[in-house]
C-alpha positions in Angstrom: -26.0 70.1 -142.4 -27.5 67.2 -140.6 -25.7 64.4 -138.7 -25.9 60.6 -139.4 -25.2 57.8 -136.9 -26.1 54.2 -136.3 -29.1 52.9 -134.3 -26.5 51.1 -132.1 -24.8 54.3 -131.2 -28.0 56.1 -130.5 -29.1 53.3 -128.2 -25.7 53.4 -126.5 -26.2 57.1 -125.6 -29.5 56.2 -124.0 -27.9 53.4 -122.0 -25.0 55.6 -120.9 -27.4 58.2 -119.6 -29.4 55.6 -117.8 -26.3 54.1 -116.2 -25.1 57.5 -115.0 -28.5 58.6 -113.6 -29.1 60.5 -111.4 -25.8 62.2 -112.5 -25.2 63.6 -116.0 -23.5 61.2 -118.5 -20.9 62.7 -120.9 -18.7 61.6 -123.7 -17.1 62.4 -127.0 -18.6 61.9 -130.5 -16.0 60.8 -133.1 -16.3 60.5 -136.8 -15.8 62.1 -140.1 -17.6 65.2 -141.4 -21.3 64.8 -140.5 -21.1 61.1 -139.6 -20.7 60.0 -136.0 -19.3 56.4 -135.8 -17.9 56.1 -132.3 -18.8 57.3 -128.8 -16.2 57.6 -126.2 -17.8 57.5 -122.7 -15.9 59.7 -120.3 -15.9 60.3 -116.6 -18.0 63.3 -115.6 -15.4 65.1 -113.4 -17.6 68.1 -112.5 -17.9 68.6 -108.7 -21.7 68.7 -109.1 -22.4 65.9 -111.5 -26.1 65.7 -110.8 -26.6 69.1 -112.5 -23.5 69.8 -114.5 -21.0 67.9 -116.7 -17.3 68.2 -117.4 -15.6 65.8 -119.7 -12.3 64.4 -118.3 -9.6 66.6 -119.7 -7.3 63.7 -120.2 -9.9 62.0 -122.5 -10.1 65.2 -124.5 -6.4 65.3 -124.9 -6.2 61.7 -125.8 -8.8 61.8 -128.7 -7.4 65.1 -130.1 -3.9 63.5 -130.2 -5.4 60.4 -131.9 -7.1 62.6 -134.5 -3.9 64.4 -135.2 -2.2 61.0 -135.8 -4.9 60.0 -138.3 -7.7 58.8 -136.1 -11.3 59.9 -136.2 -12.1 63.6 -135.7 -13.9 65.0 -132.7 -17.3 65.7 -134.2 -18.8 66.8 -130.9 -19.9 65.9 -127.4 -22.6 64.0 -125.6 -24.3 64.6 -122.3 -27.5 64.0 -120.5 -30.0 66.0 -118.6 -31.4 63.6 -116.0 -34.2 65.9 -115.0 -34.6 68.1 -118.0 -35.3 68.3 -121.7 -32.9 67.3 -124.5 -32.0 70.9 -125.2 -29.1 73.1 -124.3 -29.5 74.6 -120.8 -28.3 78.1 -119.7 -25.3 76.4 -118.3 -24.6 74.6 -121.6 -24.8 78.0 -123.4 -22.4 79.5 -120.9 -19.9 76.7 -121.4 -20.2 76.5 -125.3 -17.3 77.7 -127.4 -19.0 78.3 -130.6 -16.6 75.9 -132.4 -19.3 74.4 -134.7 -19.1 70.9 -133.1 -22.3 69.0 -132.5 -23.8 68.4 -129.0 -26.1 65.4 -128.5 -28.2 65.9 -125.5 -30.3 63.1 -123.9 -33.3 64.0 -121.8 -36.9 62.9 -121.4 -36.3 59.7 -123.2 -34.8 61.1 -126.4 -31.6 62.4 -127.9 -31.7 65.7 -129.7 -28.8 67.1 -131.7 -27.5 70.7 -131.7 -24.7 72.6 -133.4 -22.6 74.9 -131.2 -22.3 78.1 -133.3 -20.8 81.5 -132.5 -24.2 83.0 -131.9 -25.7 80.1 -130.0 -27.0 76.6 -130.5 -29.0 75.6 -133.6 -31.0 72.3 -133.8 -29.6 69.7 -136.2 -31.4 66.8 -137.8 -30.0 63.4 -137.2 -30.5 60.5 -139.5 -30.3 57.1 -137.8 -29.3 54.1 -139.9 
């Protein structure tokens, strides 16, 4: 199953990555089903933000509470690779939970989409528009 999102959100991910550079940007992707309609930029709280990311735990708690109260679902996560390709790194694979959520990764001027499956990441098509 592919993902859909707007051009504005795609562009916002690129801007967030540029603003965080040389550190990794990170955030949450909210929506319904396979449609991402909101990005929540979060603070990268990892002690080595130039090479790793960790979404602020309070931001995660807040969006999950909002989802339980009828807000949008957490469809997935966003982060950037300031010096690498838009593909899951070995660190990403080690941190993944296999929960089926989507990871949008920015690197080398583009965003690529991945589904976090129990047996590893699988590329996902994204339709912009």
